[in-house]
PDBQT receptor file of N, H, CA, C and O in Angstrom, charges set to zero:
ATOM      1  N   PRO A   1      63.847  37.343  23.336  1.00  0.00    +0.000 N 
ATOM      2  CA  PRO A   1      63.720  38.059  23.985  1.00  0.00    +0.000 C 
ATOM      3  C   PRO A   1      65.415  38.706  24.587  1.00  0.00    +0.000 C 
ATOM      4  O   PRO A   1      65.446  39.843  25.056  1.00  0.00    +0.000 OA
ATOM      5  N   VAL A   2      66.115  38.258  24.544  1.00  0.00    +0.000 N 
ATOM      6  H   VAL A   2      66.090  37.334  24.162  1.00  0.00    +0.000 HD
ATOM      7  CA  VAL A   2      67.216  37.590  25.444  1.00  0.00    +0.000 C 
ATOM      8  C   VAL A   2      68.195  39.107  24.245  1.00  0.00    +0.000 C 
ATOM      9  O   VAL A   2      68.815  40.165  24.349  1.00  0.00    +0.000 OA
ATOM     10  N   LYS A   3      67.543  37.867  22.974  1.00  0.00    +0.000 N 
ATOM     11  H   LYS A   3      67.039  37.007  22.889  1.00  0.00    +0.000 HD
ATOM     12  CA  LYS A   3      68.309  39.709  22.118  1.00  0.00    +0.000 C 
ATOM     13  C   LYS A   3      68.635  40.520  22.033  1.00  0.00    +0.000 C 
ATOM     14  O   LYS A   3      69.710  41.026  21.710  1.00  0.00    +0.000 OA
ATOM     15  N   LEU A   4      67.171  41.008  22.497  1.00  0.00    +0.000 N 
ATOM     16  H   LEU A   4      66.298  40.597  22.760  1.00  0.00    +0.000 HD
ATOM     17  CA  LEU A   4      65.960  41.901  22.070  1.00  0.00    +0.000 C 
ATOM     18  C   LEU A   4      67.022  42.943  23.425  1.00  0.00    +0.000 C 
ATOM     19  O   LEU A   4      67.468  44.088  23.348  1.00  0.00    +0.000 OA
ATOM     20  N   PHE A   5      67.106  41.892  24.571  1.00  0.00    +0.000 N 
ATOM     21  H   PHE A   5      66.744  40.962  24.634  1.00  0.00    +0.000 HD
ATOM     22  CA  PHE A   5      67.472  42.646  25.124  1.00  0.00    +0.000 C 
ATOM     23  C   PHE A   5      68.951  43.426  25.389  1.00  0.00    +0.000 C 
ATOM     24  O   PHE A   5      69.204  44.557  25.804  1.00  0.00    +0.000 OA
ATOM     25  N   GLN A   6      69.994  42.063  24.868  1.00  0.00    +0.000 N 
ATOM     26  H   GLN A   6      69.788  41.144  24.531  1.00  0.00    +0.000 HD
ATOM     27  CA  GLN A   6      71.039  42.606  24.398  1.00  0.00    +0.000 C 
ATOM     28  C   GLN A   6      71.412  43.973  24.014  1.00  0.00    +0.000 C 
ATOM     29  O   GLN A   6      72.362  44.693  24.319  1.00  0.00    +0.000 OA
ATOM     30  N   GLN A   7      70.099  44.163  23.042  1.00  0.00    +0.000 N 
ATOM     31  H   GLN A   7      69.327  43.578  22.795  1.00  0.00    +0.000 HD
ATOM     32  CA  GLN A   7      70.384  45.364  21.913  1.00  0.00    +0.000 C 
ATOM     33  C   GLN A   7      70.390  46.500  22.552  1.00  0.00    +0.000 C 
ATOM     34  O   GLN A   7      70.870  47.593  22.252  1.00  0.00    +0.000 OA
ATOM     35  N   GLN A   8      69.663  46.042  23.691  1.00  0.00    +0.000 N 
ATOM     36  H   GLN A   8      69.273  45.154  23.935  1.00  0.00    +0.000 HD
ATOM     37  CA  GLN A   8      68.942  47.466  24.359  1.00  0.00    +0.000 C 
ATOM     38  C   GLN A   8      69.999  47.474  24.780  1.00  0.00    +0.000 C 
ATOM     39  O   GLN A   8      70.567  48.528  24.494  1.00  0.00    +0.000 OA
ATOM     40  N   LEU A   9      70.891  46.468  25.631  1.00  0.00    +0.000 N 
ATOM     41  H   LEU A   9      70.429  45.612  25.864  1.00  0.00    +0.000 HD
ATOM     42  CA  LEU A   9      72.288  46.795  26.107  1.00  0.00    +0.000 C 
ATOM     43  C   LEU A   9      73.218  47.890  25.970  1.00  0.00    +0.000 C 
ATOM     44  O   LEU A   9      73.741  48.832  26.564  1.00  0.00    +0.000 OA
ATOM     45  N   ILE A  10      73.143  47.214  24.776  1.00  0.00    +0.000 N 
ATOM     46  H   ILE A  10      72.719  46.448  24.294  1.00  0.00    +0.000 HD
ATOM     47  CA  ILE A  10      74.699  47.925  23.994  1.00  0.00    +0.000 C 
ATOM     48  C   ILE A  10      73.548  49.359  23.225  1.00  0.00    +0.000 C 
ATOM     49  O   ILE A  10      74.208  50.392  23.108  1.00  0.00    +0.000 OA
ATOM     50  N   ASP A  11      72.436  49.480  22.863  1.00  0.00    +0.000 N 
ATOM     51  H   ASP A  11      71.900  48.641  22.958  1.00  0.00    +0.000 HD
ATOM     52  CA  ASP A  11      71.921  50.434  22.497  1.00  0.00    +0.000 C 
ATOM     53  C   ASP A  11      71.425  51.732  23.580  1.00  0.00    +0.000 C 
ATOM     54  O   ASP A  11      70.512  52.522  23.338  1.00  0.00    +0.000 OA
ATOM     55  N   GLU A  12      72.266  51.715  24.797  1.00  0.00    +0.000 N 
ATOM     56  H   GLU A  12      73.008  51.073  24.994  1.00  0.00    +0.000 HD
ATOM     57  CA  GLU A  12      71.673  52.808  25.796  1.00  0.00    +0.000 C 
ATOM     58  C   GLU A  12      73.559  52.833  26.847  1.00  0.00    +0.000 C 
ATOM     59  O   GLU A  12      73.921  53.380  27.889  1.00  0.00    +0.000 OA
ATOM     60  N   GLY A  13      74.328  51.834  25.714  1.00  0.00    +0.000 N 
ATOM     61  H   GLY A  13      74.034  51.390  24.868  1.00  0.00    +0.000 HD
ATOM     62  CA  GLY A  13      76.039  51.885  26.135  1.00  0.00    +0.000 C 
ATOM     63  C   GLY A  13      76.163  51.547  27.798  1.00  0.00    +0.000 C 
ATOM     64  O   GLY A  13      76.438  52.468  28.567  1.00  0.00    +0.000 OA
ATOM     65  N   TYR A  14      75.954  50.240  28.275  1.00  0.00    +0.000 N 
ATOM     66  H   TYR A  14      75.730  49.491  27.650  1.00  0.00    +0.000 HD
ATOM     67  CA  TYR A  14      75.661  49.000  29.579  1.00  0.00    +0.000 C 
ATOM     68  C   TYR A  14      77.050  48.538  28.724  1.00  0.00    +0.000 C 
ATOM     69  O   TYR A  14      78.193  48.646  29.168  1.00  0.00    +0.000 OA
ATOM     70  N   LEU A  15      76.721  48.049  27.522  1.00  0.00    +0.000 N 
ATOM     71  H   LEU A  15      75.793  47.961  27.161  1.00  0.00    +0.000 HD
ATOM     72  CA  LEU A  15      77.528  46.780  27.468  1.00  0.00    +0.000 C 
ATOM     73  C   LEU A  15      78.016  47.185  25.927  1.00  0.00    +0.000 C 
ATOM     74  O   LEU A  15      77.832  48.317  25.479  1.00  0.00    +0.000 OA
ATOM     75  N   ASN A  16      78.651  46.135  25.183  1.00  0.00    +0.000 N 
ATOM     76  H   ASN A  16      78.800  45.215  25.546  1.00  0.00    +0.000 HD
ATOM     77  CA  ASN A  16      79.443  46.246  24.205  1.00  0.00    +0.000 C 
ATOM     78  C   ASN A  16      79.213  44.752  23.503  1.00  0.00    +0.000 C 
ATOM     79  O   ASN A  16      78.722  43.720  23.959  1.00  0.00    +0.000 OA
ATOM     80  N   GLU A  17      79.796  45.087  22.149  1.00  0.00    +0.000 N 
ATOM     81  H   GLU A  17      80.194  45.926  21.777  1.00  0.00    +0.000 HD
ATOM     82  CA  GLU A  17      79.493  43.513  21.444  1.00  0.00    +0.000 C 
ATOM     83  C   GLU A  17      80.990  42.844  22.108  1.00  0.00    +0.000 C 
ATOM     84  O   GLU A  17      80.965  41.686  22.523  1.00  0.00    +0.000 OA
ATOM     85  N   ALA A  18      82.017  43.494  22.159  1.00  0.00    +0.000 N 
ATOM     86  H   ALA A  18      82.037  44.435  21.822  1.00  0.00    +0.000 HD
ATOM     87  CA  ALA A  18      82.962  42.321  22.988  1.00  0.00    +0.000 C 
ATOM     88  C   ALA A  18      82.225  41.828  24.677  1.00  0.00    +0.000 C 
ATOM     89  O   ALA A  18      82.464  40.720  25.157  1.00  0.00    +0.000 OA
ATOM     90  N   ASP A  19      81.512  42.661  25.248  1.00  0.00    +0.000 N 
ATOM     91  H   ASP A  19      81.318  43.562  24.858  1.00  0.00    +0.000 HD
ATOM     92  CA  ASP A  19      81.320  42.427  26.594  1.00  0.00    +0.000 C 
ATOM     93  C   ASP A  19      79.914  41.068  26.505  1.00  0.00    +0.000 C 
ATOM     94  O   ASP A  19      79.651  39.975  27.006  1.00  0.00    +0.000 OA
ATOM     95  N   ILE A  20      79.479  41.813  25.757  1.00  0.00    +0.000 N 
ATOM     96  H   ILE A  20      79.692  42.701  25.350  1.00  0.00    +0.000 HD
ATOM     97  CA  ILE A  20      78.384  39.968  25.238  1.00  0.00    +0.000 C 
ATOM     98  C   ILE A  20      79.050  38.761  24.650  1.00  0.00    +0.000 C 
ATOM     99  O   ILE A  20      78.463  37.697  24.843  1.00  0.00    +0.000 OA
ATOM    100  N   ASP A  21      80.331  38.726  23.869  1.00  0.00    +0.000 N 
ATOM    101  H   ASP A  21      80.808  39.591  23.712  1.00  0.00    +0.000 HD
ATOM    102  CA  ASP A  21      80.755  37.676  23.649  1.00  0.00    +0.000 C 
ATOM    103  C   ASP A  21      81.449  37.336  24.641  1.00  0.00    +0.000 C 
ATOM    104  O   ASP A  21      81.574  36.111  24.638  1.00  0.00    +0.000 OA
ATOM    105  N   ARG A  22      82.062  37.905  25.651  1.00  0.00    +0.000 N 
ATOM    106  H   ARG A  22      81.960  38.899  25.653  1.00  0.00    +0.000 HD
ATOM    107  CA  ARG A  22      82.572  37.397  26.982  1.00  0.00    +0.000 C 
ATOM    108  C   ARG A  22      81.920  37.071  27.845  1.00  0.00    +0.000 C 
ATOM    109  O   ARG A  22      82.478  36.230  28.550  1.00  0.00    +0.000 OA
ATOM    110  N   ILE A  23      80.782  37.389  28.207  1.00  0.00    +0.000 N 
ATOM    111  H   ILE A  23      80.329  38.072  27.634  1.00  0.00    +0.000 HD
ATOM    112  CA  ILE A  23      80.032  37.064  29.239  1.00  0.00    +0.000 C 
ATOM    113  C   ILE A  23      78.706  35.608  28.368  1.00  0.00    +0.000 C 
ATOM    114  O   ILE A  23      77.850  35.055  29.058  1.00  0.00    +0.000 OA
ATOM    115  N   GLU A  24      78.884  35.313  26.891  1.00  0.00    +0.000 N 
ATOM    116  H   GLU A  24      79.579  35.762  26.330  1.00  0.00    +0.000 HD
ATOM    117  CA  GLU A  24      77.987  34.292  25.668  1.00  0.00    +0.000 C 
ATOM    118  C   GLU A  24      79.435  33.433  26.543  1.00  0.00    +0.000 C 
ATOM    119  O   GLU A  24      79.092  32.674  27.449  1.00  0.00    +0.000 OA
ATOM    120  N   LYS A  25      80.916  33.557  26.277  1.00  0.00    +0.000 N 
ATOM    121  H   LYS A  25      81.194  34.174  25.540  1.00  0.00    +0.000 HD
ATOM    122  CA  LYS A  25      81.801  32.496  26.784  1.00  0.00    +0.000 C 
ATOM    123  C   LYS A  25      81.772  31.716  28.068  1.00  0.00    +0.000 C 
ATOM    124  O   LYS A  25      81.742  30.518  28.349  1.00  0.00    +0.000 OA
ATOM    125  N   GLU A  26      81.796  33.048  28.866  1.00  0.00    +0.000 N 
ATOM    126  H   GLU A  26      81.820  34.021  28.638  1.00  0.00    +0.000 HD
ATOM    127  CA  GLU A  26      81.195  32.155  30.290  1.00  0.00    +0.000 C 
ATOM    128  C   GLU A  26      80.558  31.395  30.450  1.00  0.00    +0.000 C 
ATOM    129  O   GLU A  26      80.797  30.305  30.968  1.00  0.00    +0.000 OA
ATOM    130  N   LEU A  27      79.487  31.843  29.995  1.00  0.00    +0.000 N 
ATOM    131  H   LEU A  27      79.293  32.729  29.574  1.00  0.00    +0.000 HD
ATOM    132  CA  LEU A  27      78.241  31.437  30.409  1.00  0.00    +0.000 C 
ATOM    133  C   LEU A  27      78.240  29.772  29.895  1.00  0.00    +0.000 C 
ATOM    134  O   LEU A  27      77.745  28.895  30.603  1.00  0.00    +0.000 OA
ATOM    135  N   GLU A  28      78.729  29.553  28.861  1.00  0.00    +0.000 N 
ATOM    136  H   GLU A  28      79.131  30.266  28.286  1.00  0.00    +0.000 HD
ATOM    137  CA  GLU A  28      78.747  28.070  28.075  1.00  0.00    +0.000 C 
ATOM    138  C   GLU A  28      79.590  27.602  28.647  1.00  0.00    +0.000 C 
ATOM    139  O   GLU A  28      79.298  26.464  29.014  1.00  0.00    +0.000 OA
ATOM    140  N   THR A  29      81.121  28.109  29.097  1.00  0.00    +0.000 N 
ATOM    141  H   THR A  29      81.358  29.033  28.799  1.00  0.00    +0.000 HD
ATOM    142  CA  THR A  29      81.821  27.097  29.746  1.00  0.00    +0.000 C 
ATOM    143  C   THR A  29      81.731  26.696  30.723  1.00  0.00    +0.000 C 
ATOM    144  O   THR A  29      82.463  25.834  31.210  1.00  0.00    +0.000 OA
ATOM    145  N   GLU A  30      80.275  27.539  31.536  1.00  0.00    +0.000 N 
ATOM    146  H   GLU A  30      79.681  28.239  31.140  1.00  0.00    +0.000 HD
ATOM    147  CA  GLU A  30      80.127  27.258  33.420  1.00  0.00    +0.000 C 
ATOM    148  C   GLU A  30      79.240  26.195  32.927  1.00  0.00    +0.000 C 
ATOM    149  O   GLU A  30      79.307  25.110  33.504  1.00  0.00    +0.000 OA
ATOM    150  N   ILE A  31      78.053  26.402  31.512  1.00  0.00    +0.000 N 
ATOM    151  H   ILE A  31      77.998  27.284  31.043  1.00  0.00    +0.000 HD
ATOM    152  CA  ILE A  31      76.960  25.586  31.625  1.00  0.00    +0.000 C 
ATOM    153  C   ILE A  31      77.982  23.994  30.902  1.00  0.00    +0.000 C 
ATOM    154  O   ILE A  31      77.435  22.901  30.764  1.00  0.00    +0.000 OA
ATOM    155  N   ASN A  32      78.610  24.103  30.750  1.00  0.00    +0.000 N 
ATOM    156  H   ASN A  32      79.055  24.991  30.862  1.00  0.00    +0.000 HD
ATOM    157  CA  ASN A  32      79.520  22.925  29.742  1.00  0.00    +0.000 C 
ATOM    158  C   ASN A  32      80.143  21.609  31.339  1.00  0.00    +0.000 C 
ATOM    159  O   ASN A  32      80.383  20.406  31.432  1.00  0.00    +0.000 OA
ATOM    160  N   GLN A  33      80.155  23.116  32.506  1.00  0.00    +0.000 N 
ATOM    161  H   GLN A  33      79.961  24.093  32.430  1.00  0.00    +0.000 HD
ATOM    162  CA  GLN A  33      81.444  22.044  33.514  1.00  0.00    +0.000 C 
ATOM    163  C   GLN A  33      80.156  21.860  34.127  1.00  0.00    +0.000 C 
ATOM    164  O   GLN A  33      80.146  20.945  34.951  1.00  0.00    +0.000 OA
ATOM    165  N   ALA A  34      79.042  22.481  33.959  1.00  0.00    +0.000 N 
ATOM    166  H   ALA A  34      79.051  23.224  33.290  1.00  0.00    +0.000 HD
ATOM    167  CA  ALA A  34      78.046  21.678  34.653  1.00  0.00    +0.000 C 
ATOM    168  C   ALA A  34      77.364  20.862  34.478  1.00  0.00    +0.000 C 
ATOM    169  O   ALA A  34      76.641  20.476  35.397  1.00  0.00    +0.000 OA
ATOM    170  N   THR A  35      77.315  20.125  32.910  1.00  0.00    +0.000 N 
ATOM    171  H   THR A  35      77.903  20.438  32.164  1.00  0.00    +0.000 HD
ATOM    172  CA  THR A  35      76.771  19.541  32.419  1.00  0.00    +0.000 C 
ATOM    173  C   THR A  35      78.065  18.339  33.028  1.00  0.00    +0.000 C 
ATOM    174  O   THR A  35      77.796  17.805  34.104  1.00  0.00    +0.000 OA
ATOM    175  N   ASP A  36      79.310  17.975  32.398  1.00  0.00    +0.000 N 
ATOM    176  H   ASP A  36      79.527  18.409  31.524  1.00  0.00    +0.000 HD
ATOM    177  CA  ASP A  36      79.916  17.712  32.613  1.00  0.00    +0.000 C 
ATOM    178  C   ASP A  36      80.171  16.603  33.913  1.00  0.00    +0.000 C 
ATOM    179  O   ASP A  36      80.311  15.387  34.043  1.00  0.00    +0.000 OA
ATOM    180  N   GLU A  37      80.134  17.938  34.860  1.00  0.00    +0.000 N 
ATOM    181  H   GLU A  37      80.020  18.925  34.753  1.00  0.00    +0.000 HD
ATOM    182  CA  GLU A  37      80.028  16.901  35.922  1.00  0.00    +0.000 C 
ATOM    183  C   GLU A  37      78.573  16.329  36.650  1.00  0.00    +0.000 C 
ATOM    184  O   GLU A  37      78.641  15.700  37.706  1.00  0.00    +0.000 OA
ATOM    185  N   ALA A  38      76.936  16.674  35.824  1.00  0.00    +0.000 N 
ATOM    186  H   ALA A  38      76.881  17.185  34.966  1.00  0.00    +0.000 HD
ATOM    187  CA  ALA A  38      76.212  16.262  35.961  1.00  0.00    +0.000 C 
ATOM    188  C   ALA A  38      76.518  14.067  35.425  1.00  0.00    +0.000 C 
ATOM    189  O   ALA A  38      76.613  13.012  36.053  1.00  0.00    +0.000 OA
ATOM    190  N   GLU A  39      76.546  14.466  34.089  1.00  0.00    +0.000 N 
ATOM    191  H   GLU A  39      76.468  15.322  33.579  1.00  0.00    +0.000 HD
ATOM    192  CA  GLU A  39      76.883  13.003  33.037  1.00  0.00    +0.000 C 
ATOM    193  C   GLU A  39      77.825  11.852  34.855  1.00  0.00    +0.000 C 
ATOM    194  O   GLU A  39      77.370  10.829  35.367  1.00  0.00    +0.000 OA
ATOM    195  N   ALA A  40      79.135  12.645  35.277  1.00  0.00    +0.000 N 
ATOM    196  H   ALA A  40      79.504  13.476  34.861  1.00  0.00    +0.000 HD
ATOM    197  CA  ALA A  40      80.449  12.261  35.472  1.00  0.00    +0.000 C 
ATOM    198  C   ALA A  40      79.270  11.199  37.007  1.00  0.00    +0.000 C 
ATOM    199  O   ALA A  40      79.200   9.976  37.131  1.00  0.00    +0.000 OA
ATOM    200  N   MET A  41      78.574  12.259  37.866  1.00  0.00    +0.000 N 
ATOM    201  H   MET A  41      78.630  13.253  37.766  1.00  0.00    +0.000 HD
ATOM    202  CA  MET A  41      77.368  10.791  38.638  1.00  0.00    +0.000 C 
ATOM    203  C   MET A  41      76.971   9.967  38.801  1.00  0.00    +0.000 C 
ATOM    204  O   MET A  41      75.873   9.959  38.245  1.00  0.00    +0.000 OA
ATOM    205  N   PRO A  42      77.269   8.576  39.571  1.00  0.00    +0.000 N 
ATOM    206  CA  PRO A  42      77.041   7.265  39.386  1.00  0.00    +0.000 C 
ATOM    207  C   PRO A  42      75.361   8.050  38.834  1.00  0.00    +0.000 C 
ATOM    208  O   PRO A  42      75.127   9.254  38.938  1.00  0.00    +0.000 OA
ATOM    209  N   ASP A  43      74.149   6.772  38.131  1.00  0.00    +0.000 N 
ATOM    210  H   ASP A  43      74.338   5.793  38.047  1.00  0.00    +0.000 HD
ATOM    211  CA  ASP A  43      73.139   7.005  38.101  1.00  0.00    +0.000 C 
ATOM    212  C   ASP A  43      72.175   6.211  39.376  1.00  0.00    +0.000 C 
ATOM    213  O   ASP A  43      72.581   5.343  40.149  1.00  0.00    +0.000 OA
ATOM    214  N   PRO A  44      71.432   6.535  39.340  1.00  0.00    +0.000 N 
ATOM    215  CA  PRO A  44      70.525   6.689  40.962  1.00  0.00    +0.000 C 
ATOM    216  C   PRO A  44      70.730   5.548  40.911  1.00  0.00    +0.000 C 
ATOM    217  O   PRO A  44      71.207   4.948  39.948  1.00  0.00    +0.000 OA
ATOM    218  N   ASP A  45      70.252   4.902  42.386  1.00  0.00    +0.000 N 
ATOM    219  H   ASP A  45      69.865   5.390  43.168  1.00  0.00    +0.000 HD
ATOM    220  CA  ASP A  45      69.573   3.725  42.732  1.00  0.00    +0.000 C 
ATOM    221  C   ASP A  45      68.135   3.511  42.456  1.00  0.00    +0.000 C 
ATOM    222  O   ASP A  45      67.140   3.877  43.082  1.00  0.00    +0.000 OA
ATOM    223  N   PRO A  46      68.263   2.865  41.424  1.00  0.00    +0.000 N 
ATOM    224  CA  PRO A  46      66.464   2.151  40.730  1.00  0.00    +0.000 C 
ATOM    225  C   PRO A  46      65.681   1.459  42.193  1.00  0.00    +0.000 C 
ATOM    226  O   PRO A  46      64.504   1.209  41.932  1.00  0.00    +0.000 OA
ATOM    227  N   ALA A  47      65.878   1.270  42.956  1.00  0.00    +0.000 N 
ATOM    228  H   ALA A  47      66.834   1.474  43.168  1.00  0.00    +0.000 HD
ATOM    229  CA  ALA A  47      65.210   1.097  44.371  1.00  0.00    +0.000 C 
ATOM    230  C   ALA A  47      65.277   2.171  44.942  1.00  0.00    +0.000 C 
ATOM    231  O   ALA A  47      64.546   1.921  45.901  1.00  0.00    +0.000 OA
ATOM    232  N   LYS A  48      65.620   3.251  45.092  1.00  0.00    +0.000 N 
ATOM    233  H   LYS A  48      66.214   3.454  44.313  1.00  0.00    +0.000 HD
ATOM    234  CA  LYS A  48      65.370   3.973  45.549  1.00  0.00    +0.000 C 
ATOM    235  C   LYS A  48      64.561   5.946  45.144  1.00  0.00    +0.000 C 
ATOM    236  O   LYS A  48      64.587   7.154  45.379  1.00  0.00    +0.000 OA
ATOM    237  N   ILE A  49      64.035   4.937  44.483  1.00  0.00    +0.000 N 
ATOM    238  H   ILE A  49      64.013   3.955  44.293  1.00  0.00    +0.000 HD
ATOM    239  CA  ILE A  49      63.539   6.244  43.230  1.00  0.00    +0.000 C 
ATOM    240  C   ILE A  49      62.144   6.508  43.998  1.00  0.00    +0.000 C 
ATOM    241  O   ILE A  49      61.945   7.721  43.931  1.00  0.00    +0.000 OA
ATOM    242  N   THR A  50      61.244   5.965  44.600  1.00  0.00    +0.000 N 
ATOM    243  H   THR A  50      61.406   4.979  44.655  1.00  0.00    +0.000 HD
ATOM    244  CA  THR A  50      60.158   6.085  45.180  1.00  0.00    +0.000 C 
ATOM    245  C   THR A  50      60.585   6.867  47.228  1.00  0.00    +0.000 C 
ATOM    246  O   THR A  50      59.784   7.228  48.091  1.00  0.00    +0.000 OA
ATOM    247  N   ASP A  51      62.246   6.826  47.256  1.00  0.00    +0.000 N 
ATOM    248  H   ASP A  51      62.896   6.533  46.555  1.00  0.00    +0.000 HD
ATOM    249  CA  ASP A  51      63.137   7.402  48.286  1.00  0.00    +0.000 C 
ATOM    250  C   ASP A  51      62.228   8.866  49.111  1.00  0.00    +0.000 C 
ATOM    251  O   ASP A  51      62.853   9.027  50.158  1.00  0.00    +0.000 OA
ATOM    252  N   GLN A  52      61.261   9.755  49.067  1.00  0.00    +0.000 N 
ATOM    253  H   GLN A  52      60.753   9.624  48.215  1.00  0.00    +0.000 HD
ATOM    254  CA  GLN A  52      61.293  11.199  49.888  1.00  0.00    +0.000 C 
ATOM    255  C   GLN A  52      60.238  11.645  49.106  1.00  0.00    +0.000 C 
ATOM    256  O   GLN A  52      59.734  12.702  49.485  1.00  0.00    +0.000 OA
ATOM    257  N   LEU A  53      59.653  10.999  47.877  1.00  0.00    +0.000 N 
ATOM    258  H   LEU A  53      60.062  10.140  47.570  1.00  0.00    +0.000 HD
ATOM    259  CA  LEU A  53      58.533  11.042  47.531  1.00  0.00    +0.000 C 
ATOM    260  C   LEU A  53      57.609  11.763  47.677  1.00  0.00    +0.000 C 
ATOM    261  O   LEU A  53      57.262  12.793  47.100  1.00  0.00    +0.000 OA
ATOM    262  N   TYR A  54      56.800  10.632  49.274  1.00  0.00    +0.000 N 
ATOM    263  H   TYR A  54      57.082   9.795  49.743  1.00  0.00    +0.000 HD
ATOM    264  CA  TYR A  54      55.879  11.084  49.625  1.00  0.00    +0.000 C 
ATOM    265  C   TYR A  54      56.036  11.903  51.044  1.00  0.00    +0.000 C 
ATOM    266  O   TYR A  54      57.208  12.276  51.073  1.00  0.00    +0.000 OA
ATOM    267  N   ALA A  55      55.546  12.220  51.901  1.00  0.00    +0.000 N 
ATOM    268  H   ALA A  55      54.593  11.917  51.878  1.00  0.00    +0.000 HD
ATOM    269  CA  ALA A  55      55.574  12.377  53.696  1.00  0.00    +0.000 C 
ATOM    270  C   ALA A  55      55.874  11.481  54.028  1.00  0.00    +0.000 C 
ATOM    271  O   ALA A  55      55.858  10.469  53.327  1.00  0.00    +0.000 OA
ATOM    272  N   GLU A  56      56.238  11.524  55.162  1.00  0.00    +0.000 N 
ATOM    273  H   GLU A  56      56.251  12.346  55.731  1.00  0.00    +0.000 HD
ATOM    274  CA  GLU A  56      55.946  10.047  55.754  1.00  0.00    +0.000 C 
ATOM    275  C   GLU A  56      55.278  10.880  57.217  1.00  0.00    +0.000 C 
ATOM    276  O   GLU A  56      54.835  10.219  58.156  1.00  0.00    +0.000 OA
TER     277      GLU A  56
C-alpha cells in the first residue's frame, strides 16, 4: 500500500523520486535515533512490573 501511494503521489505531481528518497532517509534517521535512545535506557525494575497494571 505504501509503494502504491508513493507512486500515486508521483503520478499526480505532488512528489518526485528525490522527494521520496529524502523522506525515506529522514524517516530512517528518526527511527534509528529513537531506537538508539530506547536501547540506551536502563532496563525496568522487575519488582515493579505490575505497578500501574490494575486500577487501585
